[in-house]
N, C-alpha and C positions, 0 to 999 in steps of 0.2 A: 115189550114196547112201553115206554113211558112218554107221556106228553107233558109239556110245561109251557112257559111263556118267555118270549124274548124280552129284552129291555124295554121295547116299545109296546108290550102287551099282546103281541101276535102269538097265536098258537104255534108251537114247534114240537118236533120230536126231540126229546132230550136223551133218550137211551134206547138202544136196540141191541141188547146183548144179555149175557148171563146176569142174574141178580148178584149183588155184591156180597151177600152173606149166605154161605152154605155151610151147614154143620155136617161134617163127615168125619169119621174116625178111622184111622189106619187099622186094618185088621177086621173091619166090619164090612160085610158085603150087603148089597141091596138095602142100605140104610142111608137116608139123608133127610135133613130138615132144611128147606130153602126158605129164607125170609125174603119174600118178594118185595114187600113194602112195609114200612113202620112209621107210625106217627106217635107223638107224645102229647099229653095234656097241654093245652095252651097253644098248640100249633095252629097257625092260621089255616083257614080252609083251603087256601091255594098256596102251596109251598114254593111257587115259582119254578125255577129250573133245577134246584138243588135236590138231590136224593137224600132224604134223612136217614135211610136205612143203615149206612156204614157207621153212623154215630150211635146207633142203638146200643144201650148198655145192658138190657135185659130182654129176654124173649117174652116175658109176661108184661103186657102193657099196664100202666097205672090207669086210674080213672080218667076216662076221656081219650086215652090212647088206643091205638089199634095195631094189629099185626096181620099180614096176609102171608100164610105159610103153605108150602107144598111139602107134604110128608111122604116119604117112601119107607115102608116098613117090611122087613123080611119075614118069611114064615118063622114061627116059633122054632127055636133050636137050630136055625140055619143062618144066623146072622154073623157068625165069626168065621174068618178065614182060618184054614188049618195052621196051627202053630201060634195063633194069637193067644196071649195070656189074658184070660178074662179079667184078672185083677187090674189090668191097665185100661179097660174100656170105660169103667165108671168115671174115673178122674178125667179121661179125655172127653167124654160126653159133657161132664160138668163144665169144662173149659169152653167147649163149643156152644153150649146152651145155657148161658147164665140166666138165673131166675127160674127156668123150668126145672133144672136139676134139683134146686132147693125145694121145689114143690113135690118132688117124688118121695114116696115113703120107702125108706130103706128096708123095712121089715115086710113089705108087701110089694114086690117088684111090679112096676107099671102103674100102681095106684097113685093118683095125685089129685090135688084140688087147687084151683086158681080163682082169683077174684076177677073173673071174666065172663062175658057172654060169648059163646063160641058158635059159629055157624060152620058146620062141617059137611062136606060133600064127598062121598065115596066115588072115586073116578074109575078105579079098576081093582080087581081082587075082591075078596070077602073079608070083612073085619068084624070081630065080636066086640061089642061094647058091654063092659061089665060095670055094674054099679056097686056101691058099698055094701049092700045086703046080699050080694051074690047073684042078683037078677041079671040076666044076659039077653041080648038080642043080636042076631047075625045080620049085618048090613051088607048090601050088594051094590054094585055100580048104579049110581043115580039116587041112592038113598041119601037123605038129608037129616042131620041131627042138630038140634039146638041144645047146647049145654048151658045150663044156667048156674054156673059155679058149683056143680055137684062133684062129689068124690067119685072118680071113675078110673077105668083102665081100658086101654085098647089092646086087643089080643088078635094076632094073625095066626089062626089055626089052620089056614089053608096051605096050599103047596106053591103059591106064587106070591111075589111081593105085592103089597097093597099101595095104591097111590090115593091120597086124600088131600083135598084142598080145604083150608080152614081160614076163617077170619076171626080173630080174637079181639074183643072190645073190652077194655078195662072198665070195671064197674065196682063201686063200693059195696061191700057186703053189709046187709041190714041185719 
């Protein structure tokens, strides 16, 4: 549900449906990244009734921008449908997730760094957060993580898909 303003400034419901940006890849099961809302630097505090999300050109917000994401992550080793060529998945993900794909390290799958402050909430399943030195913590539903531009990877070592809500806020690196 999204609210906005009518031409005369009255509060109205502007959207009651599926978010306009969903990153899914044919052949992958239990995987999706849904961009619920996106703002960019310089955007007014009140965008009126227009949804800025369809015009988003990168999943990683620049300084002052934001993204609200819902991520569904399959258990490790269970993300591909039978018969799916793994070589097709990377390019398909890159096309669906501009900016985020470039942040991923090709020699260390899953590891990535973005110039963002991320507020992550585990909704269901268990997720392992791995940092660049190999330190890990297992997160459960209700756990909250604040990522401050650190190099990290998310690993689903459980037996069910994980659902995580995230707000990414673009921030310049010092």
